[in-house]
N, C-alpha and C positions, 0 to 999 in steps of 0.2 A: 120380719115385720116390715121389710122394705118393699116398696111396690114400684113397678116400672112406670115412669111418668108418661101420660097419654099426650100425643102431639095434636090431638083435635082441639078446637076452641072449647074453652070451659064455660059453660052456661051456668047460671045461678042454680039450676036444678041439679046439675051434675056435680057442682061444687058441694051442694048440701049432701048429696049421696056419698060423696068421697069423705066428707067430714064424719058422717054416721058410720062409715065403714072403718075409718081409722080408729074412732072411738072404741068400736067393738073389738078390733084387733088389739088395741092397746090394753084393754081390760083382760083379754084372753092370753095374750103372749108375754106380758112383762114378767120378767124373772126376778127383778130387783127394782129398786127405787130409780136407778139411773135409766134403765130400760124404759120404764113408764114415763119418766120426765121427758126423755128424747122423743118418744112416740107421740106423746101429747103435743109437743112443739111442732110437729109436722102438721097436726090439726090447727094449731094456732096460726101458722103461716097461711093456710087456706082461709081461715076465718078473718085474718087480717086483710087479705086480699079482697074478700067480699065486702068488708067494712069500707076499705079504701075505694072500692069501686062505687059504693053507694054515696060516699062523701063527695067524690069528684062529679057524679051525675047531679047531685043536689046543688053543687057550687056553681055549675055552669050558668044557670039562670041568674045567680046572684052576682057572678063576676062581670057579666056583659054591661049592665048599667054603671057599675063602678068604673069599668074600663072606659066607657063612652064619656062619663063625667070628667074623669081625670084628663083625658086627651083634649077635651074642650077647654078646660081651664088652663092647661099647659099651653095650648095654641094661642089663647088670648094673651097670656103674659109674654110669650115668645114674640108675637107680632108687635106688641107694645114696646118690648125692650129693643127690638131691631129698629123700629121707628125712632124712638127717643135717642138712642146712642148714635144712630146714623145722623140725626140732626146735630148732635154735639160735634162729631167729627167733621161734618160738612161746615158747620159754623166757623170753626178755627181754620179750616183749610181755606175758606173764602176770604178771611180777613187776616192779613199779615200783622196788623196792629194788635191782635189778640194772641200772638204767638210768644207770650212770655213763658217763664219757667213753670209758673203754676198752672196755666192753661194747657201746657204741653203735657204735664203729668195727668191732668184731668182727661185729655184726649187719650193718653195711654190707658187709663182706667176704662174709658168708654170703648177702645178697641178690644180690650179683654172681655168686657160685658157683651160686646157685639159678637165676638167668637163664641161666648158662652151660649147665646140665644140661637146663633146660626147653625153651629155644629154640635157642641157638647151636649146640651139638653135634649135636642131631638133624638140623639143617639141613646142617651140614657133612658128616654122614654121606651125605646124599644127593648132596653135590657130589663125594664120593670115588669114587663108582661110576657114571660117566656111561654105561657100557656096559649097565647095568641100569636106571638111573633117569634119565629126561630131565627137566631142570629146566623145569617148567611154571608156576612162580609169578611170572614176570614179571621185568622189568629192575630195577623198584624194589626188590622184596624181595631180589633178588640183592645189590644194593648195601647193604641194610639188614643182611643176614646177615653179610656180609664186614666191615662196621663193628662189628657186635656183638662179634666176636672180639676186635678191638682195644680196644673199650670194656671188656669184662670184664678184660682184661690190665691196663690202666691203672688201673681202679678198685681192683683188688687191690693193684697197686703202691703207690697213694697211700694206701690204707687201711692197709697195713702200715707205711708211713712215718709216718702219723698215730699209729698205736699206739706207735711208737718214741718219737716226740716227746712224747707224753703220759706214757710211762714215765720219759722223761728229766725232765720237769717234777716228777713225783711224787718221784723220788729226790733230785734236786739242789735242788729248791725245795719241800719238803714243806709249808711253811707258807702257800703261796700259795693263793689262792681257786680252787677247781675251775672248769672251763669252764662257763659258763651255757648255758641252753637255747638262747638266741638265737645265741650264738657257735657252738654245736654245729651248728645249722641251717645257718648261713653256711659252716661248715667242710665239711659234707656236700655242700652245693650247689657249693662250689669243687671238691671231689673229682670229682663227676659232670661238672661243666661242663668242667673242664680235660681229663678223660678223653675226653669226647666231642669236644672240640676236637682233640686229638691223634690220635684214631682216624678223624677225618673224611676225610683222604686215602685211606683204604681204600675209601671209597665211590666215589672217582674212578677207582681202579684196576679195580674189578670191573665186569664187563659180561657179556652173553650172547654165547656163541660157538656157531655152528652147525657141527657136525662129522659128516660121514658116517662111520658105524661099522657094525659087525656085518655084514660082507659074508657073503653066503650062497654057496652053490655056483655061482650063476649071476652072481655079482658084483652082486647087488642090494644097494643101500646104503640104510640108514635114517638120516636126518639127526636127530641128538639135539641138544637144546639144553644147553649146559654153562655154568654159572656159575663163571667163573674170572677170573684176573687176566692172561690172555694178551692182549698187545697188539702191534700192529706199529708203533707210534709210538715212535721212538727216544728222544724226550725223556721220555716216560712211563717207559720202561725205566730210564733214568738216575735218574729221580726215585724209582722204586721202590727201587732199590739204595741211594740215599742215605737214604730213609725207613727202610728195614730196619736200616740201620747206626745211624741216630739212635735207633731203638727200643732197640737193644742198650745204649746208653749210658743212656737214660732209665730203662729197665726194671731195670737191674742196678747201675750204678755210683752213681747218685744214692741209692736206697734203702739199698743196702749200706753206702754211705759214712755215711749218717746213722745207721743202726743201729750201726755200729762206733764212730762218734764218741760216741754216747750211752752205749754200754757202757764205753768208756774213761773218760768223765767221771763216770759213775756209780760205777765202781770207785774212782776217786780220791776221790769224795765219801765213800765208805764207809770208806776208809782214813784220812780226816782224824781227827786225835786228838780225842776227845770229853772234855768236862769230867767230873770224877768224879760219879757218881750212885749212887743207892741200888741194893741188889741187885734189888728188885722192878723198878725202872726199867731196870736193865741187862738183866734177863730179857725185859722187854717189847721192848727194842730188838733183842735178839738174835733173838726170834721174828719181829719185823717184817722184819729183814734176810734171814731165811730165806725168808719169804713173797715178799719182792721178788726174790730170786734165782730162785725158782721161776716167778714171773711172767715174768721176763726169759728163763728157759728156754723158756717157751711161745712168746715172740715170736720168738726166734732159730730155734726149730724150724719155726715157720710161714714165717719168711723163707727158710730153707734149702730147704725143700720146695717152696715157690713158685718159687724160682730154678731148682732142678733140673727142675721140671715144665715150665716154659715155655721153658727154654733150648734144647732140641732143635728146637722149632718155629721159634724165632727164627733159629737157625743154618741150618736147612733153607731158610727164606725167603731168607736172604742168599745162600746157595749157589745156589739156583734162579735168583734175579734176576741173579747174575753169569754163570751159564751161558746164560741167555737173551740177554745181550749178546754172548757169544762166538758163539753160533749165528748171531745177526744179522750178525756179521762174515763168517762163512762163507757165509751166503746172499748178501751183497753181492759177495764174490769170485766166487761161482758165477754170479751175474747178469752181472758184467763179462765173464766168459768166454763166456756165451751171446750177449752183444751183440757181441763180436768175431766169433764164428762167424757170426751172422746177417749182419754187415756184409761179411764176406769171401765169403759164399755166399748172396746175396740170392735166387738162383733156387729155393733149396730151404731155406726158413727152418725153423728148428727150433722146434717147439711147445713152449712152456714151461708150467709149471704155472699161471702167472698168466694166460696167454692162454687156457688151456683146452684139453683134448684129450678128445674124445667117444670113449668105448669102450663099446659097448652102450648101456645106459641109465645110465651113470656118467659124470659130467663131472669131470675132475680139474682143480681149481681151487686157489686159494690156501689154502682151508680144508683141502683133502685134502693139500696139501703139509705142513701142520702135522701131520695125522694120520700121514703117513708118517714124519715126523721123530720123532714120539712113538713110533712103532713101533720105530724104530731106537734109541730111548733118548736122543736128542740134545736133545729139547725137551719132555720130559714135565713136565706141570704139577704142582705140589704138590697141587692139589685133584683131579686125575683124569688119565687118559691111558691109552694102550695100549702093549703091549710086544711084542717080536717073538719071545720065548722065555720058557719057564717060569721060568728063573732070573732073568731081568730082570724078569718079571712080579712074582715074589715080592719082589724088591728094591724095585721101585716101590711095591707094596702096603705094604711095611713103612715106607718112607720117608714115605708119605702118612699112614697110619693110626697108627703108633706115636707120633709127636709129638703128635697131637691126643688120643690116649688118655692120654698122660702129663699133659696139661692136666686131664683129668678126675680123675687120681689126686690132684692138689693139692686140687680141690674136695671130694673124698671124705674125705681125711685130716684136714682142718682140724677138722670136728666131733668126730672122734676125739680130737684133741689137746685140744680144750676140755674134754671129759669127763675126760680123763686128768689134766690139769694143774690143773683148776679144780674144787673141791668143789661150788661152788654150781651150776655147770652140771651136774655129775655127779648131784647130788641131784634136780635138776629133770628131768633125763632119766629117772631111775628113777621119778619121780612121773608123768610123762607116759605112760610105758610100764607103769604100774601094777605096778612091781616093787618089792621091799623092798630098801633100801639095805644093803650088806654092811659098812658101817662107814666111818669117815672115810678119805679118801685120804691117801696119803703126800705128795702134791703139793698139799696144801691151800693156797689163796691166797684173798685176799679178793675178793669179787665186784665 
């Protein structure tokens, strides 16, 4: 019942003829249920290829406007983020009087956001659309870009935590000596070092995958290189799920717990009865308390926006890692069934995806198996993939692009918050833009 695969390009007409021929032979030659099952499955492979070809051809016109729209929105956010965070960095660099501990941590956060807009997100955009852009930057840069995403996230987390601890010291222990330059350098080194250490597993997860995509009318396949976290090693899959869950704890519970504790202790400190003082002193204390509350408002706003911006990406990664494990279990059950069938009917073995089945100039192997599963929506990667319908394509495009776009929202809004809540930053922004200040801000706080 086996037939020698043709090496010529397989047209739709020839594919139909082959399917009809296989159906006839399956009905004529099957000696038992196993023979018939295996023979029909050859027909199913050809039918699957034809359906996959039609889906890809129909999706091309649908993908192009989505691709153009997402690229345009990303470019706007990236340019705004580069401009705003560049202004923050330049403002503190130009003014020595603004180089206190809190502003240095703010600059550290701005540097991380600047790197995010300059390097990380442009590279991630290329990883989002493997059908349009093949990864030609090598395995090393693939691992570096994947690590940069985690590095930006952890640096932002630790910087916000450091700002919260600095505000706690200012409120609870106002008479203590401020942090020295040497201590500040050590603190910044600890932030970047610990962030790099916690992001390093992402370099192990990322690798180059070769996927046949973009099938033409004659089933011609182009193999694109994709930088993703897809892996066949079960240990790595469990490690990814455990890592994503740990990131959720470190990224949210730890800094939010510290910020909440600082706010609670700061309020208790401000409610502590004070000794009687003169009216002038009392007014000074009231003004200082007002400035501290506005500074705290800046910190809380930055922390909330950061958490809301990064949370979708973290959740999507956890869900994806969990789904990959479920798909792996389905594949194992399918392979067990194939093994039973081959054992029961050794005279007519079933060609599996892993063994390879040549159809025209296309070889269906383990890589193509991943491609078909992505087309069904069972194993689409967060960084890229194909879908079998327009609705599923739109869902996958949204699940891939929106979380990464929200990360850019945090990087773009932080400079706006600095200018809104801090008069010193606001005045310097006006000066850098050669604009005339419109007057003091209602949210004036000391630099």
